[in-house]
N, C-alpha and C positions, 0 to 999 in steps of 0.2 A: 541237655539241660539249658545251655545257652539260648537254643531256639526258643524254649518255653519262656525263659525270662524275657527275652526280646518282645515276645508276642504279648506277654502280661504287661509290660511297660507300654506298648503301643496301644493296647486296648485302654489301659488306664488314662493315658494321655487323651485319647479320644473321648472317654467318658467325662474326665475332668473338664475338658474344653466345653463339652455340652452342657455340664453342670454349671460352669461359669456363665454361659450365655443365658441360661434359664434363670439364674438367680437374679439377673439385672433386667431380663426382659421377659415378663410372664407370658405364657401362651395359653391358648384356651384349647380344650380338647373336647371331642364329642364321641362317646361309645354308642354307637348306633345298633338298634335292633338286637339288643342283648337280653337274656334272662338274668335278672338280678337276684341274688340271695342275700337279703339286707341283714340277716342275723339278728333282727329285733324280736322275731318269733319265726317258727318254722314255716316258711312259705316261700314260694318262688314268684316274682313278678315277671311275667312273659312280655317279650317284644317291647323292651323299654329303651329309652335314650337317657344317657347319663351326660350332663354337661358339667365341665370341669374349668374353673377358672382360677388362675394363680394358686394351684394345688387344693383348691377348696370345691366340693360338689356344690354347683350353683343351681342345678335343676335335675330333677329325676322324674320320669313319667312315661306314659305311652308314647312310642316312637312317632305315631300318627300325629301327635300334637305338639312335637317339638319344633321350637324355632332355634335353628342353629346359627350361631354367629359366623359371618362370612370367613373370619381369620381362623377359625377352629381347625385343628388337625383332626381329621376323621379316622377313627378306629372302627373297623368293620366287626361288630360283635354278633352277627347272625349266626345262630346255631351254637353260640357259645354261652358261658355263664361267668358273671362277675361276682366275686366274693370278697369280703374284707381281707386285708393283708394279715397273714398268719403271724402269731406271736409264740416265740419259744422262750419259757420262762426259766431255762435252766441251760445255759451254755457257757463254754470256756473258749479259751483260745490256746493253740499249740505253743504259744509263747511261755506258758506256765510250764511247759515240758521241755523247753530249751530251744524251741525255734526263734530265729532272730526277729527282732521287733519290726524290721522292714517288711515282714510279710503280713503284719496285722491288717493291712488294707486288702490283701488278697483273700484273707480269710473273711473279712468283712464283706466283700463282693460275692464270695461264694455263697454265704448265708442268704444275702439278698436275691441271688440268682435262683433260690430254692423257694422263694416266695416269702421269706421271713422279713417282715417290714419293721418288726419291733423285737427287741430281745433283751433278756436280763442276763447280764454277765456275772457268774456266781463266784468269782473269786477275784477281787479286785487288784488293781496296779496303777500307778500313776499313768503309765503308757496308754492304759485304757481311756482315762479321762482325757487325754490328749486325742485320742482317736475319736471319741464321742464328739468333742468340740469341732473337729475337722468335718465330721458328717453332718452335724447341726449346721455348719456354716455352708454346706453344699460344695465343700472343696474335694471330697471323695465320695463314691457311692458306698451305701451300706445301710443297714437298717438302724432305726432309732435305738440307742443303747441306753439302759439303765444298768448302772454299774454298781454292784454292792462292794463292801469293804474287803480288804485282805482278810482272809479267814482268821478267826479267833480260835486258838486251840489251848489246851492245857499244857502241862510240862512235856516237852518234846525230847524223846530219848532215842529217836531213830536216827540212822545214819543218812537217810535220804533228806535233801534239802526242802525246807519248809518254805512253802509259797505262802506266807502269812505271817502272823505274830502271835507269840505265846503271852497268854493271860493266866498267870499262876496264882495271882492274889486278886481279892476284890478291888484294891486300887489300880492295879494293872488294867484290869478290864474295864473299869470306868474311865480311867485316862485314854484308853484306846478308842472308846466309843466317842469321846469328846473330839479326839484328833480326827478321827475319820469323818465325823460330821462337818468339822471345819475344812477338810479337804475336799468336800463336795461329793462324797459318796451317797448313793440313793438309800442304802439299807445296811444294816450290820449283819455280817455272815458269820455264823457259829459252825464249828465242826465238832471235833471229839476231845475227850479227856479233861473236859471243863469240870471243876469242882462245882458243887451245888452253890456254895457261898459266892463263887465268881460269877456264875451264871446268873444269880439274883442280882449282883451288883451291875451287870451289863444290862439286864432288862430294866432295872430302875433308872439307870442313867439315860438309856435310850427312850424312855417314857418321858423323862424330864426334857429331853431334846427333840421330842416328837420325831423320832426316826424309827422305822420298822426294823423288826429282828427276823431273820430267816435262817434256814439251814437245817443241820442235822440235830437230832436229839440223841445224846449219848446215854449209856445204860446208867450212868451216875445220876443223870438228871431225871429220867423217866418221863413218860407221856403225860402223867397227871400234872407235873410241874410246868411242863411246856404248855399244856393247853390252858392252865391257870395263868400263865404270862401271856397268853395269845400270841404266841410265837407262829409264824408262818412255817409249816413243817414240809421238809422235802422227803421224797423216797419212801414215804409212809414209815418213817423211822419210829420204832417202838410201838407201832401199831399191831404188828403180829405177836408180840410179846403179851399183849393184853389177852390174848386167846389161851395162854398157859392157865391152867387151873390154879396155880399158886406159884410161890417162888422157889420150890423145892427143885424144880426142873432146871439144873444148871444155874440156879440163883436167879431165875428169871430172865437170864440172858439168852437171846436166840439168834436170829439171822439178820437183824437190822444193822445197818452200818458196817463196821469192820468184822462183825459176827459172821457175816457172809462167807468170809474165808475160813472159818473154823469148822471144818468138815468133821472132825472126830469129837467135837463138843455141841456147838450151837445147833448144827444141823439135826443132831439126834433128839432135839426137841419137837421136831415136826410132827411126829406121830401123837404127841400129846396135845396138839392144838384142838380147841373146842369151839368149832364155827358157830355154836349156839350163842357165844358171847358177842358176836358181831353186832347185833342190835344194841347192846349196851355201849360198845365203842363209838357207834355212830351217834348215839344220844349225847355222849360226852364231847364228841368233836362238834356236833350242831351247837351245843350249848356254849362252847368257846367262841364259836363264830368265825373261825379261821378259814382260810383258803388252803387247799391241799394239792401238792404236786406229786403224784405216785412215781413217775419215772419208770413205768414197767417195762419198757422194751428193752432198756439197758440191762436191768437187773435179771429179768427173765431170760433174754437172749444169751448173755454171758455167763450166768450162773446156774440156770436151771434147765434150759433147753439145749444150749450149746450149739456150736456151729462147726462143720466140717472144714478142713483146709479149702476145699473146693469153693464152698459158700462163702467163705471169708474173701478169698482171692477173686471171686468173680462179682463181689457185690460192688456197686458204684462208689461206695465209700472208699475202698481200698486204694484207688489211685491218689487219694488226697492225704493218706497217712504218710508223713515225713519217713523217708528211708531209714534215718538214724534211730527212729522209735520203734521200727518194726520188730527187731530182735527182742527189745525189752517187753513189747506187747506179747510176743510169743512165750517169752519166759514166765510171765505172769499167768497166760492162759494154760500152759504146761503145769505150772504149780497147782492149779486147781483141778484140771481135768485128767491128769494121769491117774489120779485115784478120786474120781467124784463121789459125792454123796449117793446113796442108792437111788435108782431112778424112780422109785415109788415116793420117796421124799421129796424129790425135784418135781414131780407131777403135782404132789400135794401142796407144795409151795406156790406153784402157778394157780392152781385152783384157788388157794386162799387169797392170793393178791387179786385175782379177777373178782371173787366174791365180796372183798372189802371195797374195791373200787366201785362196783355196782350199787352196793348198799350205800355207801357214802353219797353217791349220785341220787339215789332214790330218797335218801333221807334230807335232800336238800343242800347238802354241803357243795360249795363252789370248788370244782376241780378246775386245775390248770394243766396244760401240756408243758411238760419240760423234758428235754431229751437227754441232757447230760453229755452231749457231744462236745468235743471229740473224746470219748472214752474208749478203751480197747481199740476196736476196728470200727468205731463209728466216726463219721465225719459230720461237721455242722451242716445243717440243713437238711440233708437225707434222712438223719435220725428223727426229725420232727414228724415227718410223714409216717414213719414206721410207729411212732409214739401214739398218733391219731388212730392207726389201724388197731393198736392194742386196746384202746378204748372201746372200739366196735367189738373187738373179741370178748372183752370183758361184759358185753351186754348193752352198751349204750347204743343208741341211734346214731347215724352219721351226723344229724344235726347236733345231738348233744355232744359228740365228739369234737365238732367244729367250735362249739361254744367254748370249749377248753383252750382254744388257740385264738379266740377272738374277743367276744364280749367279756368272758370272766377274767382274762389277764387285764383288759383295758379297765374294768372296775377295781380291781386290786391295785393297780397302779395309779389310779385316780385320773385316767386320761379318757374315761368314757364319753365325756361331753365333746370330745374331739375326734375320737376314733374308735374302731371296734365293731361298728355297724355302718351300714351304707345309708346315709341320710343327708339331706340338704343341709349345708352349714357344717359338715363334717370334712376333715382331711381326706383326700382322694388317695388313701393307702389301700390299693385294690389289686387283686389278681385276676386276669382274664384266663378263663380255664376252657379247654376244648370239650370237657365232658362234665356231666353233673356229679358233684361230689355227694349229694343227698342220695344217690342212687348206689354209689360205690365210694367209700371213703379215699380209695386209692387214686380217685380221678383228681385229688389235690396236686398231684404230681403232673398233670397235663397242662403245664403252664404255657400260655401263648403271649403272654405279656404281663408287665408289671408296672403300676403306678407307685411311685413312693417319693416324697419330698419334691413335689412339683414336676417330676420327671417321668417321662413315659420310656419304658424299656421294652422295645418289641421283641419278638421271639428270637430273631437273629442276634440281638445284642445280649439277650439273656444267655443263650448258648455260648457266645464267645466269652462272656464273664465266667461261665462254669469252666469252660475249657482253659482259659488263661490261669485259673486258680489251680490247676493241676502243678503249677510250679511249686506248691507247698509239698507235694508228695515226692518231688525230685531232690528234696533237701537231705 
């Protein structure tokens, strides 16, 4: 453990030193003879040179026509592909689960090492706002952070610690929205057990203050109310419930949210789902004009497909799960999988999630990649690439899957004028890949280098960042 901690500190000192130099002395870079996937539309620009000055793309065009400034650092892109940096719109920190805050920088560098240059942290805390400021000031390496508020929940009656705030009355809900807006959070996060009147007060106050509302849709709220409020919805919450013929099946409550754990009640509604109702669902979502984050990999892998002990322990994520959390993870896994729902229902659940995802995409709804890492045995960064693969398995093309982690999140966050595509004048948040992700979405993992916040991280540095972050798993 001591060895890993020393390695982590040494690498961070090295990176912070480099960041300090770059923040005061801008450098020019030239990625030469590279294939560019600009993500403005489905195409590849072959044999290009990309010039970068002070973190901004200053020129992009055929390599034969490039005039490269003498002081430029040359990056050989021959045979490689450059793609906009990836965005994960649903991530957390282990800090919420008890890991010391001193490891937040390790978690941030792990995210960046996997190609995530922008992320939305979905359960806020003042420590995250401090981390965001450090990253913005180039004091430590990490993705650009958008931090939502601490979660707002209804009356909390559970023994486990609440990492958030209770809003049990309309006045409490409105007051918390005002407070979180003043404290600098980017959005308001909702989870469960909110009363309809409290929900309405939160939505109204957020509208007055011009701050977005995101998160779960509890069964007391229902999808229709959330769509009317134009809340940004995570996990397809309450989508699957709209496929029930009426409310007589378990009172309309199925496997969204905490219902996923209810093996003897909620899961029994799966055979009654009517997929012919999906077009009506798509029409309702399109009318609301919201962005949707399915989070398919987490929900399908952990609750429908399942993983063997060997699959879990040989996955690259496993080394990054803090040791003190592994027993708790196993306890939760056993609780569900010692007597799981019937295989036929679990396969039907997967099929319906994929069909809803594809229908939403075909219907023009903007989808966003959100992995919910680190949940169960998922670690930040790794899980985003798995989520992209799930979009392809649902029937989207690799290009469409990449949209969910580039231009779509950029539009939602309101930063598409400066990032999300590769264009002159935009920030150089870029991934250099060894293989073409439009041929195989899994090629997003073949990272040869990363540009982020004016800094070029070559393959060796990326690997060292990833290795150093294993200190998290030793806690």
